C-alpha positions as CSV (number, residue, x, y, z in Angstrom):
1,M,16.5,47.3,-77.4
2,V,14.4,44.9,-75.3
3,S,10.7,44.7,-76.1
4,V,8.1,45.2,-73.4
5,V,7.3,41.4,-73.4
6,E,11.0,40.4,-73.3
7,E,11.6,42.9,-70.4
8,A,8.6,41.5,-68.6
9,L,9.8,38.0,-68.9
10,I,12.9,39.0,-67.0
11,R,10.8,40.0,-64.0
12,G,8.1,37.3,-64.0
13,R,7.8,33.7,-65.1
14,F,5.7,32.4,-68.0
15,I,4.9,28.7,-68.0
16,T,2.8,27.1,-70.7
17,F,1.1,23.7,-70.7
18,E,0.7,22.0,-74.0
19,G,-1.3,18.9,-74.9
20,T,-4.4,17.6,-76.6
21,E,-8.0,18.0,-75.3
22,G,-8.5,16.0,-72.2
23,A,-4.8,15.5,-71.5
24,G,-5.1,17.2,-68.0
25,K,-3.6,20.6,-68.7
26,S,-6.2,22.5,-66.7
27,T,-5.9,20.0,-63.8
28,Q,-2.1,20.4,-63.7
29,I,-2.3,24.2,-63.9
30,A,-4.7,24.3,-61.0
31,R,-2.5,22.0,-58.9
32,L,0.7,24.0,-59.7
33,A,-1.1,27.3,-59.1
34,E,-2.3,26.1,-55.7
35,D,1.2,24.9,-54.8
36,L,2.9,28.1,-55.9
37,E,0.4,30.2,-54.1
38,S,0.9,28.2,-50.9
39,R,4.5,29.1,-51.1
40,G,3.8,32.8,-51.3
41,H,4.0,33.3,-55.1
42,S,1.5,35.5,-57.0
43,V,0.0,33.4,-59.8
44,V,-2.2,34.3,-62.8
45,S,-3.8,31.4,-64.8
46,V,-5.0,32.0,-68.3
47,R,-6.0,29.9,-71.4
48,E,-5.8,30.3,-75.1
49,P,-7.9,31.3,-76.8
50,G,-9.6,33.2,-74.0
51,G,-8.4,34.8,-70.8
52,T,-10.1,38.2,-71.5
53,P,-13.7,39.1,-72.2
54,V,-13.1,39.4,-76.0
55,G,-10.9,36.3,-75.9
56,E,-13.7,34.3,-74.3
57,R,-16.1,35.5,-76.9
58,I,-13.7,34.5,-79.7
59,R,-13.2,31.1,-78.0
60,D,-16.9,30.5,-78.0
61,L,-17.1,31.5,-81.7
62,V,-14.2,29.3,-82.8
63,K,-15.5,26.3,-80.8
64,D,-19.1,26.6,-82.1
65,P,-19.8,23.5,-84.2
66,S,-22.6,25.2,-86.0
67,L,-20.3,27.9,-87.4
68,E,-19.8,27.3,-91.1
69,G,-17.9,29.0,-93.8
70,V,-15.0,30.3,-91.6
71,G,-11.8,29.5,-93.5
72,P,-8.5,28.8,-91.8
73,E,-7.2,32.3,-92.5
74,S,-10.2,33.8,-90.7
75,E,-9.8,31.4,-87.8
76,L,-6.1,32.3,-87.5
77,L,-6.9,36.0,-87.4
78,L,-9.5,35.4,-84.7
79,M,-6.9,33.5,-82.7
80,C,-4.4,36.3,-83.2
81,A,-7.0,38.8,-82.0
82,S,-7.5,36.8,-78.8
83,R,-3.8,36.4,-78.2
84,S,-3.2,40.1,-78.7
85,A,-5.8,41.0,-76.1
86,L,-4.5,38.4,-73.7
87,V,-0.8,39.5,-73.9
88,R,-1.7,43.2,-73.7
89,Q,-4.3,43.1,-71.0
90,V,-3.2,40.1,-68.8
91,I,0.1,38.5,-69.5
92,S,2.4,41.5,-69.9
93,P,1.1,43.4,-66.9
94,A,1.3,40.2,-64.7
95,L,4.9,39.5,-65.8
96,E,5.9,43.2,-65.3
97,A,4.5,42.8,-61.7
98,G,6.8,39.8,-61.2
99,K,3.9,37.3,-61.1
100,I,4.0,33.7,-62.4
101,V,1.7,33.3,-65.4
102,L,0.4,29.7,-66.1
103,C,-1.1,29.4,-69.5
104,D,-3.2,26.6,-70.9
105,R,-1.6,26.6,-74.4
106,F,0.5,29.3,-76.0
107,F,2.1,28.6,-79.3
């Protein structure tokens, strides 16, 4: 049996950009999105963590330098919560609709 995400991948395309901070991922995603859209493709751009209202709040929390006492396990669970929302609310529906999803990081 094919999962919903696997089935969606058959219809749409999922492209992820990986690299360190400042490597130019966002710049390249914007350029590719513009090029693909000019060719008539429907494109959705997202980032990890983030991409949804709850994901953006988690992103702010994880990146907050004043946050102390959050262990690696807690940070991992926050990242998983952000990813779950992103896949369920944005990525899967876009792929099922045959769109191209460009993601700034996705491990």
